[in-house]
MARVEXFI-649874 format. One record per atom (N, C-alpha, C): x negated, y, z negated. Coordinates in steps of 0.1 Angstrom, whole numbers, plus 5000, padded with zeros to 4 digits. Example, Ala and Ser with C-alpha at 12.3 -4.5 7.8 and 13.67 -1.06 7.14 Angstrom:
486849434922
487749554922
486849674922
487249784929
486349894929
487150004921
This chain:
279579919042
278079969042
277379869053
277279879054
275779869056
274279809049
273679779045
272579729035
271079769047
270379849040
269179799053
268579739053
267979699043
267479549043
269079429037
268479319043
269279209037
268179099040
267578989028
267278869030
267778759024
267878669037
268078569037
267378489026
266578439015
265278339011
265878159016
264678109022
264877949023
263477899023
263277849016
262477739020
261677719027
260277689025
259477649042
259077569035
259077469028
257977329018
259377249017
259177119017
259876979013
259777018998
260876968986
260176948970
261676998961
261076938954
262176948942
262277048933
262777158929
263177318930
262477278909
261177348903
261277308892
261977428885
261777568887
262377668874
263077788889
263877848882
265277968886
264578098880
263478188883
262778288878
263778418877
265578418881
266578508884
267478448874
268278588870
269778568866
270478548876
271978558882
272778608895
272978738891
273078828898
273578978902
272179038897
270678988896
269779098884
268979128897
268979258893
268279338906
266779288905
265979288915
264479228913
263379328923
263079298914
261679408923
260579318931
260579438938
259279318949
258479228951
257779088949
256979058945
256878968928
258278988927
259078868917
259278738919
258678628912
258978548912
260578518906
261278408919
262078408926
262678228919
262278108932
261978048926
260477918923
260677828916
259077778918
259377578924
259177548935
259277438937
258077308933
257877208934
256877118926
255877108939
254877158935
253577178948
252277088937
252576958935
251476848935
251576778945
252776748949
252376688971
251176758974
251576898976
250376988981
248876938978
249477018962
247176978957
246876908960
247776738961
247276648960
246876668973
247076688987
247276669001
245476799000
246076888994
244576948994
243276898982
243376848977
242776778972
241976658986
242876608992
242376469001
242076579013
241576739014
241376729028
240476829024
239576839011
238576889007
237376809010
238376669003
236776549004
236476529015
237576509025
236976499037
236676589044
236476719037
235476799043
234276789044
234176719025
232376699017
231976579029
232376419029
232076349043
232076449054
232676559060
232376559073
231376679073
231276719067
230376849067
228676709062
228676679055
227576539057
227476499063
228176479077
227476369089
227076499094
227976609096
227876709109
225776759103
225976769089
223976799085
223376699091
223676589086
222576449093
222676449109
223976469116
223776499129
222476599132
222076689127
221576839132
220776809126
219776739116
218576729116
218276599127
218976499134
218676449142
218376469155
219476539159
219576639167
217976679170
217476779162
216476839158
215376789157
215476649161
214076519155
214176459176
214776439180
215276449190
214876549201
215276679196
214276789203
212876779207
212176779193
210776719196
210476649201
211076509203
210376379211
210576419220
211776459226
211976549244
210876609249
209976649244
209676699248
208376649250
208076539242
206876439245
206876379248
207776369252
208776259264
208976129257
209276129245
208875989237
210475929236
211175989241
213275929240
213975979249
214975859256
215175909270
216476049266
216376089279
217376249275
219276159273
218976069279
220376029274
220475999259
219475989252
219975969238
220276079233
218676189238
219176389236
220776389236
221076399248
222376409250
223576379244
223776199238
224676169229
224276249217
223376299212
223076329198
223676489200
223676589209
224176659210
225576659212
225976549219
227776529217
228676529203
227376429199
227776399182
227876509173
227276629177
227476779167
228176789167
228576799180
229676869183
230576829176
231076709177
231876599175
232176639154
231376649151
230976699141
231476799133
231276939144
231877089142
233177059147
233576969151
235376989154
235676959142
235276799140
235976769125
236176859111
234576939111
234577029102
235877079103
236077119118
237177309117
238577229114
238777109119
239777009115
239976989095
238976999086
239376999073
239577099073
238677219079
239677379069
240377409072
241077349089
242077429082
243577339079
243077239072
243877089069
243877149055
242777239049
242477299037
243577419032
243477499048
244277639047
245577589045
246277449056
247577459054
247977389044
247377349034
247677239016
247777389007
246677459008
246777589002
247777629006
248477739020
249877759024
250777729018
250677539020
251777529011
252277549000
251077538990
251677558974
251477768976
251077758980
251877918980
253277958985
253977888995
254677868996
255877798982
255177718978
255777678970
256777808958
255777868956
255977988943
256678088955
257778098953
258578168962
258678308956
258778468957
258778528954
259978628963
260278718955
261478898960
260478968971
260578958981
260179018996
260579198998
261379238987
261979338984
263079358974
263179458975
263579548959
264979578963
265779468956
267379518954
268079418949
269579368946
269779318936
270479118946
270379038939
270578898940
271778878937
272278808948
273978678946
273878608938
275278518936
275078458928
273578318933
273978218923
272878158925
273378058934
272077998938
273277908954
272277778943
271077788940
270577608940
270377598923
269977548911
269177568903
267977428905
267177438888
266277328886
266677208893
266377148898
265876968899
266676898909
267277048921
267777048932
266677028940
266876898954
265476908961
266176998973
264677018979
265677148987
264477048996
264977129013
263877069022
264177229038
262777219038
262477289054
263577299064
263977189071
265177209076
266177219076
266577229063
267877279054
268377379062
270177479064
269977559065
270377659055
270077569043
270877589029
270177719023
270677809026
269177939016
269177919003
268177968994
267477998982
268678068974
268378188976
269278278975
269478448987
269978508986
270178608992
269678758983
268878798988
268978958979
269179038992
269879168987
270279318993
270379398987
269479488994
268579638993
270279718991
270579768978
271479858978
271479998977
270380058969
269880178972
268380198972
268480278988
269780308995
270180228998
271480259005
272380159010
272980319029
273880199033
273680329048
274980249052
275980369061
277680319065
276880379079
277380329090
277980259101
278780309104
278980419116
280480539116
280380549128
281080589134
281380579151
282180749154
281580819164
282380929166
283280919179
284181009182
284481019199
283081079208
282681039222
282381139227
282281209229
283681329230
283381459231
282981519218
283181459205
282781569199
280781519193
280081469204
279281359205
277781499207
277881559217
277281729217
276981809205
278681829198
278081889187
277581879176
277081699173
276481659164
275081729170
275081649181
273581679183
272981779188
273881859185
273482039187
272282079172
273581939162
272782029146
271381969148
272081769148
270581709144
269381789158
268781829169
268381879173
267682009167
268182059164
267882189153
267282179142
267482019138
266681979122
267482009116
269082029113
269482019105
269881879095
270181889087
270681759078
272081769076
271981719086
273681669081
274681569069
275281629068
276081589055
277181479058
277281339051
278181259055
278981219039
279981189035
280381149026
281081089027
281080969020
281980809016
283180819011
284580799012
285480799013
286480619008
287580658999
287680518996
288380469009
288880429004
290280349020
290480399021
291480499014
292980559018
292480719022
290780749019
290280899026
291080989011
290980948998
290881028995
289881088981
289480978979
288880968967
287080948973
286281078975
284581078976
284080998970
283380878972
282680758968
280980828965
281180888976
279580888975
278780988986
277881048985
276981188996
276181119001
276281169019
274481099021
274081179034
273581149042
272681209048
272681149068
273381229074
272981129085
271181099088
271080979094
269680969095
269580909110
270180869114
270280819130
271780839139
271280789150
272380789160
271680649167
272880579176
272680459187
272080549201
271580459206
271780509216
272180439236
273480429232
274480419240
275380399237
276580549240
277980439244
278480339244
279480299235
280480189242
281380219248
281180169260
282080179271
283980159267
283980029263
284880009259
285580069251
285180179238
285680259228
285580429230
284880459242
284180539245
283780619228
283280569224
282480579208
280980569209
279980679201
278680669197
278980549183
277980479178
277680509167
276980559160
277180619144
275980649133
275380609126
274680609120
273780539105
273580709095
274780679089
273880769075
273780729062
273080749053
271680699045
272580759031
272680629024
272580769007
271880638998
271880738985
271180698978
271380598969
272580658965
273480518958
272780548945
272080548939
271880518930
272680518909
273780508916
275080528908
275380338910
275280308921
275380138928
276480178926
277580308933
278880248942
279380208951
278480208956
278480138970
278180008972
278479908978
277779768977
278279728997
277179629000
277479569010
278579519014
279479589030
280179529035
281679569031
281279689021
282279759017
283279889026
284579899025
285279929041
284780079030
284880229038
284480319032
284980369048
285480489043
285880579053
284980719054
283980749069
282980829068
283180999072
283181089071
282881229070
282381269075
281881349084
280881369087
280881549085
280381619078
280381739081
279181839088
280181869099
279181909109
279582099109
280482159106
279982309110
281282379099
280782449097
281282519084
282182689093
283382679093
284382799092
285282849091
284882989085
285383039079
286583149076
288083189075
288583199075
289383209090
290483059092
290783019101
291982989091
293182989104
294882929102
294482809101
295482729086
295382619086
297082609091
298082499094
298982439091
299082269088
300282209085
299782049082
299882009093
299681909095
299981849112
301581809112
301881829102
303281779108
304181869111
303481989114
304282119119
303782119129
302782069138
302382089148
303082009158
304081989169
304981929179
304481939188
304281839203
304081829214
305381789226
304981879236
305981739246
305381849260
305881709273
304881759281
303681869289
304081969281
303782129288
302982149278
303082179266
303182259250
303082219236
301682299232
301482259220
302482339214
303282319201
304182419194
304482449183
304882449175
305282489158
306982589158
307982559154
308382589151
307882739140
308582889138
308182959130
309582969126
310082989108
310983059107
310983229104
312183259108
311883429109
312883479099
312783649091
313583709088
314783609087
315683639098
316983629101
317383479098
316183379089
317183249091
316483159099
316383219110
316383139124
315283069125
314883039141
313782889143
312882969157
311882959157
311283029170
310282909175
310582899185
309182809192
307582879191
307282889189
305282919191
304382829196
304182859207
302982819218
301982829211
301382739199
299682729197
298782679207
297382739204
296382639206
295382549193
295282439190
294982379190
293282359178
292682359173
291082329173
290982199162
290082269155
289182089148
291282109142
290581939136
291981839134
291181749122
292181709106
291481609096
293081549100
292981439089
293581379088
295081459079
295181549075
295681659073
296181789075
295081839080
295681989084
295082009097
295382089105
294882109119
295182259119
293482309124
293282499127
294382529140
294482639137
295082699149
294882789153
293682809165
293082939171
294083119176
295382999181
296383119184
297783069183
298683179181
300083149187
300783129166
300483139157
300183189142
299283279136
299983319126
298983389116
299183329101
298383379095
298183379080
299483389075
300083349066
301683399060
302883339068
302783329083
303983289086
304283169083
305683109081
306283039080
306682909091
306282769089
306682689096
307082549093
307782489106
308882399095
308082259097
308182169089
307782039094
308281929086
309381939089
310681859085
311781849089
312581849101
313781799104
313581899118
312381899122
311881949135
313081909149
313581719145
313681709160
315381749158
315781799149
317381879152
317782019159
315782059160
315482199161
315582209177
316082389177
315582409189
315882589190
314882669199
314982749198
315782849192
315882939178
317183009173
317882979166
318082819165
318382729156
318482809140
319582859139
319782919124
319782739115
318782769099
318282659091
318982749077
318982649068
318382639051
316882659051
316782689047
314982689041
314982649027
313682559025
313182519017
312182559012
310982659010
309882629012
309082619002
308282539006
307382518995
305782549000
305282598987
303582628991
303082549001
301682569003
300882509009
299482549005
299282478995
297582578993
297182438984
297782318977
296982198975
295782218977
295082188986
293682148988
292782348992
292682448985
292382578985
291082598981
290382638983
289282658976
288182598983
288082518988
287282379003
287182519006
285682499007
284282599016
283182579027
283682379020
282682339034
284082249045
283282209058
284482149065
283682019067
284481869075
283781789079
284781799089
284081639093
285281569103
285181409100
286181389098
286581219091
286881149110
285581029105
285380969118
286480899124
287880829118
289080819119
289780869130
289980989124
291281079121
290881239128
289481309135
289481459137
289181429151
289981559156
290081619169
289081689173
287781729164
286881889165
286481819157
285081909154
283881929145
284681989139
284381949117
284881999113
285182149105
285782189093
284982389098
285782449084
286182549087
286382609074
287682719075
288582669071
289482759070
290582849067
291282899074
292582999064
294082939072
294782899067
295882809073
296682899063
297782799072
299482909069
299782909054
300082949042
300182989032
301882869023
302782829033
303782749028
304382669042
304182549039
305182449047
306882479038
307682389047
309082419048
309482249055
311082209047
311382109058
312582199062
312482179078
313882259081
314982279087
316282229084
317082159090
318282249097
319182209105
320282299111
321182349100
321782489104
323082539095
323182439087
322882319087
324582239080
324082169066
322682189073
321582119063
320482149057
320182159044
318882259037
317682189046
316582319051
315282269053
314282389046
313382289047
311882329041
310782369050
310782469049
309682569057
308082529047
307082549058
305682579051
305282729057
304382799047
304382899050
302782859053
302082869066
300682959069
299882999054
298482959056
297682989049
296383099052
295483109045
294183129050
293183069041
292983009040
291382919031
290282849037
289782839029
288382749033
288682609040
288382529051
288982389057
287882329053
288482159048
287282079050
287382019062
């Protein structure tokens, strides 16, 4: 999980911490006071700058009066030209001194404002890093507090470049694609979100593109830097045939399954595999719903081998009507499916075999 905003707050002035306005793990609102640093040294600097401004302003006013007097006298040739020029330079110098004083006042006021640290975003604070009485320095690297926005929160995941066109087609059509956040074992859905953006270049080392999904996370079930598996819903397909991944075999030339025949022998069926997730695969051709396929003991089988079948129903995930692509194990956009209805282990005649019967159902 990647927070949309994370703020590491550090002090911009030196001083003693007078108070800490938050508790560990508290959810804070933007603008809420967090830490107060002793402002008295900067208040004293402000008073000094204000006093210097009064002094320099008086000198500027007096020099302007003298300049006006010399302007009248120079018109009557009563003073030397050099005196008039010198007085003009004096006025400019005093104007510069006043601007410097104004800058010092603004700097002192800014330092005083920096003494009162507030939350720049709404989020949750972590463990407390400083206590009242600690001296903090602007040059130090130690933060005062870290604020992480957790509602909403985002997850960054990758998809192979072969799957990007299917996703882009949906995104450019204006569809809001759903993303599920699953636990580490990809068994429990923690939260639901939506795809919000994608990166602008493919990683050449992995051949993948990064995507960002945003989750409202109102229940705060997701945490920053938490590991989750992302499952992107790209497409829903109805009435397709599914088999367990364990039933699909491959060699150098073909992809096939062992199908159980009525005479208790197995036959090799070449199949065309479509969408795949961590548990099941879509079969586009080669077998039909209710065919029985072998999932265990296939290393001992050949075409025509007699087996003792222990048939198990393959329907634990029936009833799902939406489809999704697991970013870690997908081989095609997700689908809704119609798989074989039973699976089984198959053994040569000397050992028991359990086939699986294909079934038809919506597939996730």
